[in-house]
C-alpha positions in Angstrom: 0.0 0.0 0.0 2.9 2.3 0.8 4.6 1.8 -2.5 1.4 2.0 -4.6 0.4 5.2 -2.8 3.8 6.7 -3.5 3.8 5.6 -7.2 0.3 7.0 -7.8 1.1 10.2 -5.8 -1.8 9.7 -3.5 -1.6 12.2 -0.7 -2.2 10.9 2.8 -5.5 12.5 3.9 -8.0 11.3 6.5 -9.8 9.1 4.0 -6.6 7.2 2.9 -5.6 6.7 6.6 -9.0 5.4 7.4 -9.0 3.1 4.4 -5.6 1.6 5.4 -6.8 1.1 9.0 -9.9 -0.8 7.8 -7.8 -2.9 5.4 -5.4 -3.9 8.2 -8.2 -4.4 10.7 -9.6 -7.1 8.4 -6.3 -9.0 8.6 -6.2 -8.6 12.4 -9.7 -9.9 12.8 -9.0 -12.9 10.5 -5.9 -13.9 12.5 -7.8 -13.4 15.8 -10.7 -15.6 14.6 -8.2 -18.2 13.4 -6.5 -18.5 16.8 -9.4 -17.7 19.2 -9.7 -21.3 20.3 -6.0 -21.5 21.0 -6.0 -18.2 23.0 -8.9 -19.4 25.1 -7.5 -22.9 25.8 -5.6 -22.1 28.9 -3.7 -19.6 30.9 -0.4 -20.8 29.4 -0.8 -19.2 26.0 -2.4 -16.1 27.5 0.6 -15.6 29.9 3.0 -16.1 27.0 1.1 -13.5 24.9 1.2 -11.0 27.8 4.9 -11.6 28.4 5.6 -11.0 24.6 3.4 -7.9 24.5 4.9 -6.0 27.4 8.4 -5.5 26.0 7.0 -4.8 22.6 4.7 -2.1 23.9 7.5 -0.6 25.9 9.9 -0.4 23.0 7.2 0.9 20.7 6.4 3.6 23.2 10.1 4.7 23.4 10.7 4.5 19.6 7.4 6.1 18.5 9.0 9.0 16.6 11.4 6.6 14.8 8.6 4.2 13.9 6.4 7.0 12.5 9.3 8.5 10.4 11.1 5.6 8.8 9.2 2.3 8.3 6.5 4.1 6.3 9.0 5.7 3.9 8.7 4.2 0.3 12.5 4.0 0.0 12.8 2.0 3.2 10.0 -0.3 2.2 11.6 -0.9 -1.2 14.9 -1.8 0.3 13.3 -4.0 2.9 
């Protein structure tokens, strides 16, 4: 989506941001539905999920400015 938006010179306005969120929300819901039984099976998987989330959230909070600036750059996406 990032590369196509850059190639077509689509400016990021509120509609484009909302569209991208809804597209990604569909992916998230599909994965959640696929694994809902596994998440609800026991405390073990839930505990592992929480343990994995906490450091990720902390690093994301600290690196917010970097995350907003670089990973959504079309050049960085192309190289990656």
